C-alpha positions in Angstrom: 13.7 -24.2 22.3 12.1 -21.0 20.9 8.3 -20.6 21.3 6.4 -18.9 18.5 4.0 -16.3 19.5 1.0 -15.4 17.3 0.2 -11.8 17.0 -3.5 -11.1 16.6 -4.3 -7.9 14.8 -7.8 -6.6 14.3 -8.1 -4.7 11.0 -11.8 -4.2 11.5 -12.8 -7.2 9.5 -12.7 -11.0 9.8 -9.9 -13.0 11.3 -6.4 -13.1 9.7 -3.7 -15.7 9.5 -5.0 -18.5 7.2 -8.3 -19.1 9.0 -11.3 -19.7 6.8 -13.6 -16.7 7.2 -15.8 -16.1 4.2 -16.6 -12.4 4.2 -17.1 -9.7 1.7 -13.7 -8.3 2.7 -12.1 -11.7 1.9 -13.8 -11.8 -1.5 -12.5 -8.3 -2.2 -9.0 -9.3 -1.1 -9.2 -12.3 -3.5 -10.1 -9.9 -6.4 -7.2 -7.6 -5.6 -4.8 -10.5 -5.2 -5.9 -12.1 -8.5 -5.6 -8.7 -10.3 -2.1 -8.3 -8.9 -1.2 -11.9 -10.1 -2.5 -10.9 -13.6 -0.4 -7.7 -13.4 2.7 -9.7 -12.5 1.9 -12.2 -15.3 1.4 -15.2 -13.1 -0.2 -18.1 -14.9 -4.0 -17.6 -15.5 -6.5 -19.1 -13.1 -7.1 -22.8 -13.8 -3.9 -22.9 -15.8 -1.3 -23.4 -13.1 -1.8 -20.2 -11.1 -2.1 -22.0 -7.7 1.0 -24.1 -8.3 3.1 -21.2 -9.5 2.1 -19.1 -6.4 2.7 -22.1 -4.1 6.3 -22.3 -5.3 6.7 -18.5 -5.3 5.5 -18.1 -1.6 6.7 -21.5 -0.4 3.2 -22.6 0.7 0.8 -25.4 -0.2 -1.2 -25.3 -3.4 -4.4 -25.5 -1.3 -3.3 -22.3 0.6 -2.9 -20.3 -2.6 -6.2 -21.7 -4.0 -7.9 -20.3 -0.8 -6.3 -16.9 -1.3 -7.4 -16.8 -5.0 -10.9 -18.0 -4.3 -11.6 -15.9 -1.3 -11.8 -18.9 1.0 -9.0 -18.0 3.4 -6.5 -15.3 4.4 -2.8 -15.7 4.0 -0.6 -15.8 7.1 0.9 -12.5 8.0 4.3 -13.4 6.8 2.8 -14.2 3.4 0.8 -11.0 3.3 4.0 -9.0 3.8 5.8 -11.1 1.1 2.9 -10.5 -1.3 3.1 -6.8 -0.8 6.9 -6.8 -1.4 6.6 -9.1 -4.4 3.8 -7.0 -6.0 5.2 -3.6 -4.9 1.8 -2.8 -3.4 0.7 -1.1 -0.2 -0.6 -3.2 2.7 -3.7 -1.1 3.1 -4.5 -1.5 -0.6 -4.0 -5.2 -0.6 -6.1 -5.9 2.5 -8.7 -3.1 2.4 -8.5 -1.6 -1.1 -7.7 1.8 0.4 -5.2 4.4 -0.9 -3.0 4.0 -3.9 -2.1 0.5 -5.0 1.6 1.1 -5.4 4.0 2.9 -3.2 5.4 4.7 -6.2 2.1 5.7 -7.6 2.2 9.4 -8.4 -0.1 11.8 -6.7 -1.3 15.2 -7.9 1.7 16.9 -6.4 4.0 14.8 -8.6 2.4 16.3 -11.7 2.3 19.9 -10.6 5.2 21.8 -12.3 5.3 24.5 -9.5 5.8 21.8 -6.9 8.4 20.1 -9.0 10.3 23.4 -9.4 10.3 24.0 -5.6 11.5 20.4 -4.9 14.3 20.8 -7.4 15.4 24.0 -5.8 15.3 22.4 -2.3 17.5 19.5 -3.4 20.3 21.9 -4.2 20.2 23.6 -0.8 22.0 22.7 2.4 20.1 21.5 5.4 19.8 24.9 7.1 18.3 26.5 4.0 15.9 23.5 3.5 14.7 24.0 7.1 14.3 27.8 6.6 12.3 27.1 3.4 10.1 24.5 5.2 9.3 27.1 7.9 8.5 29.7 5.2 6.2 27.3 3.3 4.5 26.3 6.6 3.9 30.0 7.4 2.5 30.7 4.0 0.2 27.6 4.2 -1.1 28.7 7.6 -2.0 32.2 6.1 -3.4 30.9 2.9 -6.8 30.3 4.3 -7.4 33.8 5.7 -8.1 36.4 3.1 -7.0 35.6 -0.4 -3.8 33.7 0.2 -1.4 36.1 1.8 -0.1 35.7 5.4 -2.7 36.3 8.1 -4.2 39.7 7.7 -2.1 40.7 4.6 -3.3 40.7 1.0 
C-alpha cells in the first residue's frame, strides 16, 4: 500500500493545501482567481461558477466556493492545474508577482533591434550562436564603462 506524503511549502504567507486561513494574501489570491475565471469565460459568480469549477477541477462545490471567496487555499495539485488551465504563472497566481501569462511579451519582444539579432541567430549553427553569445556578453560587460564601448575603448 502506497503512503501519501504531504509536502509543506512556505511561500512566506499563510498555510497552503486547502486549510482555512483568512489572510490578505488569500483574499488577493481569490481576486486573481476570479479574474482568471472571468477571462476564461467561466459562469459568473452566483450564476453557476462554483459548480462549473467543481466539475472542471474534480473537486467539491464547497472547495471552489472557498477559493472564489478567499476562505481557503486549493490543494497543490489544484493550484498547478489552475495555472495550466489558465496559462498563468504560479508566482502571479499565488503572489501577484511578475507577468500573468508565460507568453506575455516583455520590452525585449517589442524592440526591433533585438528582434533582428534573434532572427539572425536563428539562422546560425550552434558554434556561431555560441560565438555571438560571447560577443554580446563582452559588449554588455563593457557597456557600463565609458559610453558603451568595450572597457576603456570609446
